[in-house]
N, C-alpha and C positions, 0 to 999 in steps of 0.2 A: 695686399697691394698695394696700398696706402703706405709702407713701413718702408716696400722694395725701391717703388717708384718714385712719391712727391718725398717723402718722407727722405728717403736712402739720398737721392738725386741732392736735395737741400743740403743733407748734412757731411757726403763728402766732398759736396763745392766750398762749402765752409769752412773744411779741413785743407781742403788743397792749395787757396784761393790766396792765403801769403807765401807762398812757394811760388805760385803762376806767376803771380806779381814780380816775381823775380827774374823772369825769360823777355827773351827782346818775343818770342813768336807763341805765344800762350793761348793755348785752342783749351774751351770745356764743348763737348759735343754730348749730346741729350738723344734717344732714340725715341724720340717723341715726336709726335703728329701734329699740325697744322691747327689751329684752335677753331673747328670748325663746329658750328654750332647750329647746326641742322638736327632736330630731333631726333632724327632716326639713330640717330650713333650716344644717345643717351635711353630708347624707350627699354632697352633686350638687355645691356649693362651698364648702369648710368652706375656700378661702384667703380668699376674698371675706367671708364671712363674718366672718369673725376680724375681719379689714381696715374693718368694718364695727362691730363689735361693739367694737369699740379706738374708736372715738369715743364712741360710747354709753356707753361706763366714763371719757372724759373730761366724760361730763355729770356725772355722777353724783360723780364725784372732784372737780372744779372748784366743781360747787356746794355740795358742804357745804363747800368748804374756801376761797370766797371768798361764804359766804352774809352778804346786807345790805351787800354791795360791788356785787356784779358777779352777775345772773341769769344762771343760764348754762340751757339749755334742748334739747329734742330736738325737731324736725321731721319724718312722716316720712307721705308721701300714703297715704291706704285702696287705691286703685287704682292703674293704673300712666299714668306719665303719657306723653306724646308729647315725647319729647327725639331729640339721633340716637343716644342707645346704645340708645334701644325699634327703633328704624330699621335698626338693624345687627343685633339679633337675633330680631326676629320676620318682619321682610322685609316688603314688600310689602302693604298692606294692613293691620296692624294697628293704625294709626291708629288706626280705624274702635270697638278696645276700651280706649283711651285716654282721659284726662283731659290736660287744655293745663293748660301751666303756669299759668296766672292763678289756683288754683287754691290752687297754692302760695305766689304771693306775695299772694294775700289772707291766708291763716293764718299769715304771717311776719308781715306788718303791726298786726294782733292778738294777735298773742304780744309785737313791739314796743312796743303799745299798754299795756300789760300795767307792772305798779311792780317794783322787782330782787325786791323780794318772792318776785314771783311764780316761783319756779326746782326745777333738779331735777327737773321736768315730763317724760314723754316723748309727744309728745302728735299725735295724726292727726289731720288736714287738713282732716277732714269732719266730726269733731267738733268741735274749737274753733269752726268756721264755724257747725252749726247752736245751738249757745250763742250766739253772735253774732244767733242771729235768724232764719242765714240757710234756706231751705226747698228754691228750686230750684236744684237741682244740674245742673242739663238746660244749663246756658248755660259751664258747663267740660269740657261734654266735647263732643271732637271731633266725634262724630256721636250728637249726641240719641236717645233711646233705644235704642239699641243698647247687647248686654251689657256690661258692662266687666268687665275682666282686673284680678285681686283683687295686687297689688304682694307681692315678699318678707313674710317675717319676720310675717304675721299670720296666724291660724291660721282659713284658708275652708279648710281640707283635711280629712278624719277622724278625727285626733287636735288635740286642743287645749291648749291650755293657762290654767291658771285661775291666778290669784293676788290677793291683795288690793292695792289700786289704790294705798294707798301704804305699800308695807312694801318699802323700797329693797331690803333685805339679805336678807332672804328669798330662797331658791329655789322658782321656777315647778316647781308641780303636773302632772304631764303624769297626763291622764286620757281614757284610750280613749274613743271611741263604739262604738256597735257598727257593727262591719263592713257595710260594703252587697255587696250580691251585685252584682260586674261586670258589667254591662248585657250582656246574651247578644249576639255577632253573627251577621251576616247568613249564612244557608248558602249557602257556595262562596263567599265575595265576596271569602275573598285571593286565590282558584284565577282569579277574575272579574280580578282588580283584577292576577293578574301577565298573564293572557291583552292584555289591554290595554295594557300596559307593552313587551309582546315588541311587539305590531303597531306602535305607536310608534318602533320602536329603528331607525334606520339607522347606518350608518358614517362618518357625521359625530359623533354622537352617540358614540360608542365612539370615536374618534380623539380627539371634545376631552376626555373623561373616563379613559378608560382605569383601570380600577379593578375590582374583584373583589366584591361586597357580598355576605353573608350576615345572613339574617335568623330570629333564632332567637324564633319566636313564639306564644305561649302563647294554649289556647282552642279553640274549635269550628276546626274548617276550619286549622289551626294546622300545628307543629314545623315543622322547618328550610328553609329555601327559598333561593335563589339568583339576582341577578343579574349577569351576564358582562358588562360594559361595557370588554371587553381583548380577545376574540375576535370575529375577523370578521363583523361584523354584528350582535353581541351575541345575549345567551342566555337566557333564564331557565326556572326548572325549581323541583321538591322535591329535597328533599335537598340535602348540600353538594356543591359547585363541583368542579370535576377541578382546580382549581389553590388554590392557598391562598387566603383571601380578604384583600383590605387591611383592611374595615371589616366587627365584627360586630357587626350593630342588633338587642337584644333587648328586645319588647313584645309585648301582647296582640294580638291580631289586627283586632280591633274598632279601636284606635292605629293600627294598620296600613292601614288601610281610611282610615278618618278623614286620616291623614298624607298619600296619595296622592292622595284626593278633593279635599285642601283646606282641609278642614274642620279641620285638629290642626297649628299649624304643628309643624315638628321641632326650633328651638330653644325652642321657651315645653315641649314633651314632655320632652325632653332635664334642661332646670332645672327640672324641676318630679320629675322620679324617674320617670317615662310611659316616658321611653326610656333604655336603658342602650347605651354604644356604647363599644366598645373597635378600637385600629388606629389608623386613620390620619386625626386630626380634617378635613384639607386634604381630603379624597377626603369624610370625610363632607358635610364643606359644598357638595361640587358634587356629591352627590347631590339636595341641598333647592333647587336651581338646577334641576335635572332635573326632583323633582315639579312644580314651577313650572310651570313647561311644558308638562307632559299632566296641571296640575290641570280643564282646559277637555276632556278627554276623558273624566274619569274622576268 
């Protein structure tokens, strides 16, 4: 990630700058986010955040260094964009929550039309297109009318970052909104979910998985639960498994039920901090595939 994002951006710019200086309308455009210092965007994927923010820091530095010669800006999507990466992270069905790459292409074109005095900006695709008079954004949706997934680094979460728009040097000020009470899970929903999971188990599933999962669930009907996919025929239950768990997952009871019923993608839950995983990540991914098979029954 560091080689491709931060180092790749820096060295590619370095190699191109002598030629860009000869142009009357030279632009460098990095696909990187605004520098949002909300800790939410560091705690689950610190290395990725550093790698992307390194690109954004190149924008700050190079825009100032080459002011009047080369325009240097950053572009970032407001929502998830459907790419091979999203397909891998989100799994089947994630595309309905995404926009097509066309919106980024149109936003980039709007930037490249501007003079090189337009520099040092962190631009959100939807915002610049609105400035250009675009009103219908359904044309960019993979599934028009479907709710869209917000992209990383933009505060759609309870903690927001506020800052003056033109102050590159100032650190963002973190402001806490009033905490919203968590949604109340359905009574007995966890026990009912495990009952359906148990009815779905088979020797073939156990043979293909070979793992023990422990769930630490907070909220009503929560506590410690396990899913044993090592023992013959498989087993589920309340409490700790008889053998050591290969994977421990911590989440709310409501999110647990949503995950097993297909309403919440485990990868999205993990990346947003709603799901914490300890242990073998490869086996955790196996469980996600098993969830997809059970969704119809849940």
